[in-house]
C-alpha positions as CSV (number, residue, x, y, z in Angstrom):
1,M,3.9,0.8,40.2
2,A,4.1,-2.2,42.4
3,Y,5.6,-1.9,45.9
4,R,9.2,-3.1,46.2
5,R,11.1,-3.1,49.4
6,V,14.9,-2.7,49.0
7,E,17.2,-4.0,51.8
8,T,20.9,-4.7,51.6
9,Y,22.5,-7.7,53.4
10,D,25.8,-9.4,53.1
11,E,25.2,-12.4,50.8
12,D,27.8,-14.6,52.3
13,V,26.6,-14.0,55.9
14,T,23.0,-14.5,54.8
15,A,23.9,-17.8,53.2
16,Q,25.9,-19.1,56.2
17,L,23.1,-18.1,58.7
18,S,20.4,-19.5,56.4
19,E,22.2,-22.9,56.4
20,S,22.5,-22.8,60.2
21,Y,18.9,-22.0,60.7
22,R,17.8,-24.7,58.3
23,N,19.7,-27.2,60.4
24,I,18.2,-25.8,63.6
25,I,14.7,-26.2,62.1
26,K,15.5,-29.8,61.1
27,S,17.0,-30.6,64.6
28,L,13.8,-29.3,66.2
29,G,11.9,-32.0,64.3
30,E,10.4,-29.9,61.6
31,D,10.7,-30.2,57.8
32,P,12.6,-27.2,56.5
33,E,11.3,-28.0,53.0
34,R,7.7,-27.6,54.2
35,E,5.9,-24.8,52.3
36,G,5.6,-22.5,55.3
37,L,9.3,-23.0,56.2
38,I,11.1,-23.0,52.9
39,K,12.0,-19.3,53.1
40,T,12.2,-19.1,56.9
41,P,16.0,-19.7,57.2
42,E,16.7,-16.8,54.9
43,R,14.1,-14.5,56.6
44,V,15.6,-15.2,60.0
45,A,19.1,-14.7,58.7
46,K,18.2,-11.3,57.5
47,A,16.2,-10.5,60.6
48,M,19.2,-11.4,62.7
49,Q,21.5,-9.2,60.6
50,F,19.1,-6.3,61.1
51,S,18.8,-6.9,64.8
52,T,22.6,-6.8,65.2
53,Q,23.5,-4.0,62.8
54,G,25.0,-2.0,65.6
55,Y,28.2,-3.9,65.3
56,Q,28.9,-2.0,62.1
57,Q,28.0,1.4,63.6
58,D,29.9,4.0,65.7
59,A,27.8,5.8,68.3
60,V,30.5,8.4,69.0
61,A,30.8,9.2,65.3
62,I,27.0,9.6,65.1
63,L,27.0,12.0,68.1
64,N,29.9,14.0,66.7
65,A,28.2,14.4,63.4
66,A,25.8,16.9,65.0
67,R,28.1,18.3,67.7
68,F,27.7,22.0,68.2
69,K,29.4,24.6,70.4
70,E,26.8,26.1,72.6
71,E,27.2,28.0,75.9
72,V,24.2,26.5,77.7
73,S,24.4,24.6,81.0
74,E,20.8,23.5,81.6
75,M,19.8,19.9,81.7
76,V,18.9,18.3,78.4
77,I,16.5,15.3,78.6
78,V,15.3,12.9,75.9
79,K,13.0,10.3,77.4
80,D,10.9,7.4,76.3
81,I,13.4,6.4,73.5
82,E,12.2,3.0,72.3
83,I,14.6,0.1,72.7
84,Y,14.6,-3.2,70.9
85,S,17.5,-5.5,71.7
86,M,18.5,-9.1,71.9
87,C,19.5,-10.9,75.1
88,E,22.8,-12.5,74.6
89,H,22.1,-15.4,77.0
90,H,19.0,-16.8,75.2
91,L,18.8,-14.9,71.9
92,L,15.4,-13.6,72.9
93,P,14.3,-10.0,72.6
94,F,14.1,-7.4,75.3
95,F,12.3,-4.1,74.8
96,G,11.5,-1.0,76.6
97,K,12.5,2.7,76.9
98,A,15.6,4.6,77.6
99,H,15.8,8.0,79.3
100,I,18.9,10.2,78.8
101,A,19.9,13.5,80.3
102,Y,23.1,15.5,80.1
103,I,24.3,18.9,81.3
104,P,26.3,20.6,78.4
105,N,29.8,21.7,79.1
106,G,30.4,23.8,76.0
107,Y,28.9,21.4,73.4
108,I,25.5,19.9,72.6
109,T,24.4,17.3,70.0
110,G,21.3,16.8,67.9
111,L,18.5,15.3,69.8
112,S,17.9,12.6,67.2
113,K,21.6,11.6,67.5
114,L,21.0,10.5,71.1
115,A,18.3,8.1,70.0
116,R,20.5,6.8,67.2
117,A,23.3,6.3,69.7
118,V,21.0,4.2,71.7
119,D,20.1,2.0,68.7
120,V,23.8,1.4,67.9
121,F,24.3,-0.4,71.2
122,A,20.8,-1.9,71.4
123,R,21.2,-3.5,68.0
124,R,23.8,-6.0,69.3
125,L,23.7,-9.1,71.4
126,Q,23.3,-7.4,74.8
127,V,22.6,-7.4,78.5
128,Q,20.7,-4.4,79.8
129,E,23.4,-3.5,82.3
130,R,26.1,-3.2,79.7
131,L,23.8,-1.4,77.3
132,T,23.1,1.3,79.9
133,T,26.8,2.0,80.5
134,Q,27.8,1.9,76.9
135,I,25.3,4.6,76.1
136,L,26.7,6.8,78.9
137,G,30.3,6.1,77.7
138,A,29.6,7.2,74.2
139,I,28.0,10.5,75.3
140,K,30.9,11.1,77.7
141,E,33.5,10.5,75.0
142,S,31.7,12.8,72.4
143,L,30.5,15.7,74.5
144,N,32.4,15.5,77.9
145,P,29.3,17.0,79.6
146,A,29.2,18.2,83.2
147,G,26.9,15.3,83.9
148,I,25.2,12.3,82.3
149,A,22.3,10.1,83.3
150,V,20.9,7.0,81.6
151,V,18.0,5.0,82.8
152,I,16.6,2.0,80.9
153,E,13.3,0.2,81.7
154,A,12.7,-3.1,79.8
155,K,10.8,-6.3,79.6
156,H,12.7,-9.5,78.8
157,L,11.1,-12.3,76.9
158,C,13.7,-14.7,78.4
159,M,11.8,-14.0,81.7
160,M,8.3,-13.7,80.2
161,M,8.0,-16.7,77.8
162,R,10.5,-19.2,79.4
163,G,12.1,-19.8,82.8
164,V,10.1,-18.1,85.5
165,Q,7.5,-16.8,83.1
166,K,6.8,-13.6,84.9
167,Q,4.7,-11.5,82.5
168,N,4.7,-8.1,84.4
169,S,8.3,-7.9,85.5
170,V,10.3,-4.8,84.4
171,T,14.0,-4.5,84.8
172,T,15.4,-1.0,85.5
173,T,19.1,-0.1,85.1
174,S,20.8,3.2,85.6
175,A,24.2,4.8,85.1
176,F,25.2,8.3,86.3
177,D,28.3,10.4,85.8
178,G,29.4,13.9,86.9
179,E,26.8,16.1,88.4
180,F,24.2,13.3,88.3
181,L,26.5,11.0,90.3
182,N,27.7,13.6,92.8
183,N,24.7,15.9,93.3
184,N,21.6,14.3,94.8
185,V,19.5,17.4,93.9
186,T,20.4,17.1,90.2
187,R,19.8,13.4,90.1
188,N,16.5,13.7,91.8
189,E,15.4,16.4,89.4
190,F,16.2,14.1,86.5
191,L,14.3,11.2,88.0
192,K,11.3,13.4,88.8
193,L,11.2,14.8,85.2
194,V,11.6,11.3,83.7
195,S,8.7,9.9,85.7
196,S,6.4,12.9,85.1
197,H,3.9,13.2,82.2
198,L,4.1,16.8,80.9
199,S,1.2,18.1,78.9
């Protein structure tokens, strides 16, 4: 049986975006009817819908879908969560990793739900600073933990392939709440664990 990929996209949105991208290609001096470009507007339209699918998703609902009562109070860390997002200033990608920790206060959530919550906000037109605080906000609303920490490290193509063209620059943003904000020992423990390579 032949391979067939099935993806679902809004036909009206795809048509509108395709027409816009066809005009962009033409405005740039290319021929949108050239063989290699004929299907490009539709491909980009679908790629953009995929890259911004977070607008149709609810991070708190995702976290609550696997919310369990559990009497534990030790730090939970999920690190190196891959992030792919789109800079809202230049519509160029930025990518990197998110590190999340929380201290339960009666409830925990499925570990994969933390990664999914990251994707909800990453798959939007974003700035890294807002992305960091939105992730923290969703975890706080869902679990109300004793503390939350979110650190994101990312490379931005708007800095790498245009403008200053600095290939090795990495942007780091952080957001802390509760014990991670008020207790230096707790915050330092998190930062040490995030930066270590456990075998």
